[in-house]
N, C-alpha and C positions, 0 to 999 in steps of 0.2 A: 260729633266732634273728634278728631284727632285724641288719643291720649295726653301725649307731648305736648301737645300747645294750650291744651291746660294746665299746664305746670304738676299734672298728676303722678306722672312716674318718679321724676328725683323725691318729691315728699312721700310717696307710696315707700318708696324703698327705705327711706329713712325710716319710716313709721315698723315697717317691719323688720327693721335688725334691732331697734329698740323694743319693740315687742317680744321680741325671740328672749334677750338678754331678761327683760322683766319673769316670764314664764318659768324659767329655767334658776334664776334667781329665788322667786318665790315658790316654787315648787315642792309641796310638804315631802318629808322621807319618802313615806310609799306613794308617792303620786303615779310611778310607773312600776314598781315592782315590789314585790310583797314580801312580808316577813324577813326585811332588812333592816339591820338594827343601825341607827343612826350613829357617826363615828368624828367624834373631833376632829381628830387627824385627817381626815378623808375631805371635811367641811375646809379645812383651813388652807389645803392644798389645791382645791376649787376654786377659791375666792383668790388664789395667790396667780393661780393660770388664767381666773377671768381679769386681773388685772393685766396682763399680756395682752389679752385678745384685744380689752379695751383701748389699751396703748398704741394698736396698730401692728405689734410684735407677734403676727401670727403664728410664724415657725415656731418660735418659742412655747405660745398658747398651744399647738398642737400637740406638741411634742409631750406638754405637762397634762394635758388632756388625756391623753393616747394613753398613758402611765396609769391615772387611776383610772381610765375602763380596763385596763387589762389587770388591775390588782386584784389577788384573791386572797380572802374570800371577797364575796361582792359586797359593795356597801351604799347607803341610800342617796350616792352620788357617782354610782358606777353608768346608769342609764343617762345622765344627763352630761355625764363625762364623754358618750360615746357621739350624741349629737352635739357638743361644742368643739370635739377634736375633728369632725368632719365637715362643722363649719371653718374651722382654724385651717386643714387642708384647701377646704375652696378656695376662703380668703388667702390662702399664701401661692394660690395659682397652681395646686396638685391638684384637680379634678381627682384622678384615676385615683388617687390615693383615697380621698375622701368616698368615692364608689365602693372599695373594697371595704372601706369601713363599716360604711352602712349595709352592708349586704351580711358581713358578720352580726352586726348588731339585731337584725331582722330575723336572723337563725338563733339568736341566743335566748331574746325578747321580743317573742311573736306579739305575744299580749300587751306590749309597754302603750300606755297613752303616748309616745311623741314616736309612735310607727306613724301617721298623716305627717309630723314634721319631718320623718327620716327620709320619707319618699320624696316629699317638696326638696331638700337639700340634694338628694339623688338625682333630681331632675333639672337642679340648676348646673350642679356638677355636669352632668351629659351634655348642658347644653354649654357651659364652656369647653366639654372637650370635640367640639362638633359634631355632637349625634345628636341632633334636634328631633329625630323621629323615637328616639329614647326616650328623651326630655318630656315629649306629650304622653309618655306611656307612666310615667311617674308623678306626671301633675294629674293625669285622671286616677290614678289610685290611692293620691294623697287628697284627692276628695272623696273618692269612697270611703277611706280611714276616719272622715271627719273632718280635716280640713276645707271647708266648704264657703271661700268667699267669693264673690262672682267677680268682683274689681280685680284683686289681687289673681286669680287663675287668667283674666283677659291681659293683664298686664303682663302677667308671663309668658302667655301666647306670644302677645305683641315683641318682647324681648327676643324669640327666636329669627323675628326678621321673617324672610320668602324661604318659605319649605315646601319641598314637594315629596310625598310620603311615595314610596314604594309600593307596589299590590302588595307584598307582606305585611307591610308597617301600617297599610291601612286597614287589612286583615285583624292584626295585633290591636288596633287603637277600638275598631268595631267591637270586636270582642269584651275588651273593658267597658264600653258604652254601654252596652248591654244589660251588665252589672248595678249601672245608675239610673236612680227616681231622676234626675236631673239630664238624661242624657240629651234630648233636643237643644235645651240650652248653650249647652257646652259644646253641642254638635257644630252650631254653627259660627263659633269663633276655630275647628278645625281645619286644616287645608285637606280634606278628604278626597274632593273633585277637583284637586287642583293644586293653588298655591295660595298661600297663608298672607296678611298685609303686606304690602312692602319694606324692606328691610328700613328700620329706624337707625338715628345716628348711634345709638345707645347698643344698638344687637348688633352681633358679630365683629369681634376686632379685627383689624385690618392683618392679613397675612404678612410677619414679617414686617416690613418697612416699606410696603408697596405705596401707602399714602403719602410719603413722603416727597416736598417739592422738591428737594435737593438731589440731584443726581451724581452720586460718589464718583471720583476719577481713581479710587484705589479701594484696594480691600482689607478687612485687618483679619485675621486668622488668629484667634485666641488659645492660648495653649495652658491648660492648667496641669501641673507637674509637681512634685515634693520637691519645695526646696532646698531642705535639708533632710538626709536619712541617716538615721545613725549607724546603720549598717552598710560598712567600705563598699562590700559588690553590689547592694542594691541602690547606692548613689550611683554607680558605676554605670546600671543597666537604664538609670536617667538620664545621664549624660549623653549614652549611644543613641536613647532616641533622639534628645533634643540634637543630637549630631545628624541622623537621618534626615530629620526635619529641616534642619538648614540647609542640608546637600538642596533638597526637593525647590525649596524656595528659592535660592539663589539659582538652579538651572530657568525656574518659571522668570523671576526678572531679569536674566541677561536674554530670555527671549520673547518677553510679552511689552506691549506700554501697558497694558494696563496691571499695576505694580500692587504686589500685597506685601502687607508689613504682617510680621509675627508678633504678639503682644502676650509677654510670659507672664506666668501669672502662678503664686503659690497653691496648690490644693491642699497643703499641711495646715492653713489657716485658715479655718470654714469665714469666719466674723469676715473679716478682710475680702474673701475671695466671692462672698453675697455680697459685698457694695459694688464689688468691681463689677459681676454679673449686671447688677442693678443697672448699672450704668453704660454696660455692654448692650443692654436693649434698647436704650434707646440711641444707640450710634448707628446710623444707615449702613456704613461699611461691616459692619459686624454680622455677620451670618452663622460663622458655626464654629463652634468650640473645638480640640483636639484636647481628650481628658483621659488622666489617668496613666499612670505608669505601671500601679500594681491595681487588683480588684477592691482593695479596702479603699485609696484615694480615688477611686475612680466613682464608690459607692457615695461617698462624699461629695462629689460634684451633681451625681445623678438627684441626689437629694435634695439640694440646692437648684437645680436647674429643671429638675422633671415638671414638664405639661406647659415650659416657656416657649416663650418663642423663638430664641436662639437654639440651633442645630448643637447637638451631643454628637461626636466620634468617640468611640472609645477604642483604641489602636490595638491596646494587650491585653485587657483586662477578660477572664476566661467564668467569673462566677455566672451563674446561671442568675437569670428575671433580672438583670440591670436593667433591661430595656422597659421593666413593667412601671418605673417610675414615670415613664412618660414617652407620648408617640414623638416626642423631637428627638429619642435618644436610638443612635444605633452602633451595633456591636460589631467590630470588625473581625474579633478573632474569638472562634468560636468555640463557646463551654464544650471540655469535656464529653458530657454525655450525649450532648448534638452531632457531636464529632462522630460518635458509635451508632448514633440512628443513621445519619450520613452513610456510613460502611454497608450498614445492614441494606439500605436502598441502593448501594452499589452492589452490594451483591446481587440482589434481586434482581436489578435491572439492567444493568451491565455484565454480570457474572451469568448471568441466565442460572443460578442456583437451585437444584432441587430438593438442595437440603441444606443443612448447616450444622456445624456443633463447634462446642466452645472450651478452649481452655486458657486459664487465667490464673496469676498466680492471687492469692489470698491476702489483697491490701490495698487500701485506697482507693487509687483512681482505676487503676487496671479492673478492679471487683465493678465501679462504677458502670465503666463501660461496658463491661460483659454484661452488666444486668440490662443497661439500656439497648445493647445489641438484641439479645434476648427478646426483650418486650417489643421491638420496632419489628423483628423476625415474626413475629405471632401476630401484630398487626397485619403486615404484610399478605399472612398466611402461609409462609416459607415455614417449613419443618424443621424443628431443633432438635435434632436426633442423640445429640448428646450434648452434659456438660462436666465439665470437670474443675476442681480450683486443685492449686499447690501452694506447698507454704514459700514464700521468699526466698529461703535458704536454701531451698532444694535445687540442687544440679539435675538428678536424675530424675528425668519423669518419666520412668517406666510403667511406675502404679497408676498415676493420672491419666496416661496417653491409655495403658490398659480398659480404665474404665468407658475409654470412647471406643474403645475396639469393640467394646460387648455388643453394641448397637448395630444389627445386621446392616441398616442401612447410612451407616455414618461412613462406609468407607466411599460412598459417593457423594460427598459433602465436600463443602469447603468449611474449612479450621480458620476459625475466627480467633486471632490472639493478642490480646492487648500484653501491653508488656512495660515495663518501669525501668531495667536496666538492659544496655546490650547483653549481660550473662544471658538473660532470660531468652533473648533469640538465638543463641547456641542450641541452649538446651531445648527448647521447643524444634527446632529443626531437626536436631537428633533422634528427638524423640516421636516427631510426627510419622517417621518413617514404621513406626511397630501400628498405625492404624492404616492398615491395606486400604492402599489405591486412593490414598488421602495425597492430590498432587497439586492443589491449591491451598495456598496458605493467604489469607486476608490480615495483615498487620493492622492493631489499632497500637497509638502511642507512638514512641518513637521508633521508627524501626530503620533509621537512613544511615546504618553502620556499614558501609560497600566491604571494607574487607571483613567483617564477620559474614555478610550473606556469602560474600565469594567463597568463604570456607566452608559452609554449612550447607549451602542451597541444592548442591547437586541438581534433581532431574526436578525439583519441586520449583513451580511458579508463585512466586512472592509476590502480592499488589499491598502498597502500602500509601494511607496518607502521610506527607509529608510537607512542613515549612522550608525544603529547600527550597536554594534559589537556583531557577534553572540558569543553564552556561550562557544564554543571550544578555539575561539580567545580570550575572555576574562579569561579564564585557562591560556592559553600563555602567554598574557601578564602579569600578575599576577605574574606567576611565572618566569618573566623575572626582573620584578622588586626586587622580594623577593631576587634573586639572587645578584641584584646589590644595594641592603640595599639601593631602594628607598621609601619605604614604608614609610618613615615618610613626605614624599612629597603630593602633591594633588595625588588624584588618576586616574583612566585611564581619560584623556581627548581626544574630538574629534580631536585637531589638534596633540594631541602625535599622534595617531593612522596612522593621514593622513603622516605625518614625516616619521612612523618607515615602513608605505607601501611603501612610495617614495623611500627610501634606499633600501629597500630589491628588489623592481620592479630595480632599476639602478645596485646592485648588481647580479641580476638575469643575466642581460645580458652584464655583463660587470665583472664581480667579480668572474670568476670561473675558467679563464685560458685568456692567452693574447687573445686580437682579435682585430679587426679593428671598426672603427665607422659605415661601410657601414653592416659589420655583426652584430652589436649591433641595429642597425636600423632594421634588417630583425626581429631580434630575439623580438623586441618590439611590434610586431603583434602578438605574440601568447596571448592567451588569458593567465591574469594573477591574480591568487584565492589569493586575498589581505586578512589582517587579517579586516578590514574594511569592504573591499568590493572589489569586482572583477573589473578586467580593461580589456578591451578589446578596443582596438583600428581601426578605419577603415580609409576609404581615407580620411579624413578630418583631422583624428589625435586626434579627439577627443574620448575619452570614450564613448563607447557606450553599459557599460553592470549595473547593478544596484543589489542591493538587494530587494526582495519582501518579505513584510511579510502578514499574512493574522489574522485578527482578529474574531473570533464567538463565541459568549456568552462568552467574556470577555477572551477567550484562544488566546494569540498568540504566533506563528507558526514564523518561517524564513522558507520562500520556496527555491526550486533552484533559484538559482541566472539567471535573464533575458538577453540573450543578444540581441542586434541587429540582427533583420532577415534581 
């Protein structure tokens, strides 16, 4: 008899939840770790976090449990806090965070008696993250670690629905089965030669809102930006972003029968934003959200919406690893270190460089770019023949360039020079003449200063990546501003272009006809040629495309967009 027909599925789920709480609540202090003293304060905090969990406030529970897990020195509730934090993250629809936390737990406490439970939760998190093959592996490892309840195992496999394992996944599963005494009994439940049982009503959430019986006649583009920013300049940037978004929205609605509405939310109020996001998840018209004027408020949105169904597009945030909050998050503005890696790819693939040398100021992001560039070159097998740093205040780079000139092969190398100031550009160009036969410079950071380049470039060819707006795009933007009578406002700002392109991309995937979030997610994988810059998301969901410009003898031209190979 199918499990769900006899009422086993819902009853079992409730029993498992209650059992987990009982085990963790009554676990003795040394149940999962040895020689750890009882701490009254840790016990109180654990009970406090548990109250949030039992009330269904999973985000708050995860936060408090994780603080307890990270506390130093370790205490009698450390391992239990890891397990409960992972459970809470999973219940808060953040399976990727749950998985990362449990990996850390198993590294730190490989002998814990919670090991089997950790594998079980990892399996459920993998299932929630649409990775059924990984879920099966974790469930088997949980069995091996001592969590051996056949009915529970059968129920968990049933929850995965219809699964087809790749040859690699089948091999991994077979390898784990070989280590188990009950392998044959478990094998009968697994899709090792086809597919598992047909999908149950509870397995596999609908992707997006595709199961809705109502066909939306319009779309809602949610926009989460800070409402009020204390800094006047930052507030101006927020307004410029919104200005660009509204221009794109107005252009769309003027030419399309499928209308779009912009719903503005305050990313500076996390509690209210969370409520709005919960409501948007149930709205079939809401497919995508544009979020964050800065990396800080973008991170807030990612923490709330990570691994949920609503897609999140980050227009301007540059912090690395933001997309790791969830597979529904896409980052348009490539992080600094990723830009450096892309420039290394460009040197290798497009410039056919045989070697590179690096000249960088000894400060924050230019140095980070230099380090990332060197690392990527070594991964590509591209020799790095010289690396020199100079102090930010230096204008005479003869000593730094002299270090590069000592390498015989540096004279045939492409010189990579990340900068943080236009003053550095002139100094680099003057100093480059001291490295024999260096005639190609690859600029990192902002090299888009035509007057400086024309004054110092001479016969050196300079390639650089920039957010410069191509002339064609400038003409279109001026036309839109003229039509909307906005010429009296400030001109075309960089932030306005970010906002315009982000809204255009959102409308590209969700604004032409009724769609699902899963269909929109697939469409986001297409190459998008924005006014400001191209967008090409790869597996990390970070933009891997950029504008490349070339300057030779004072003439600057935009090359074809460069995409990750």
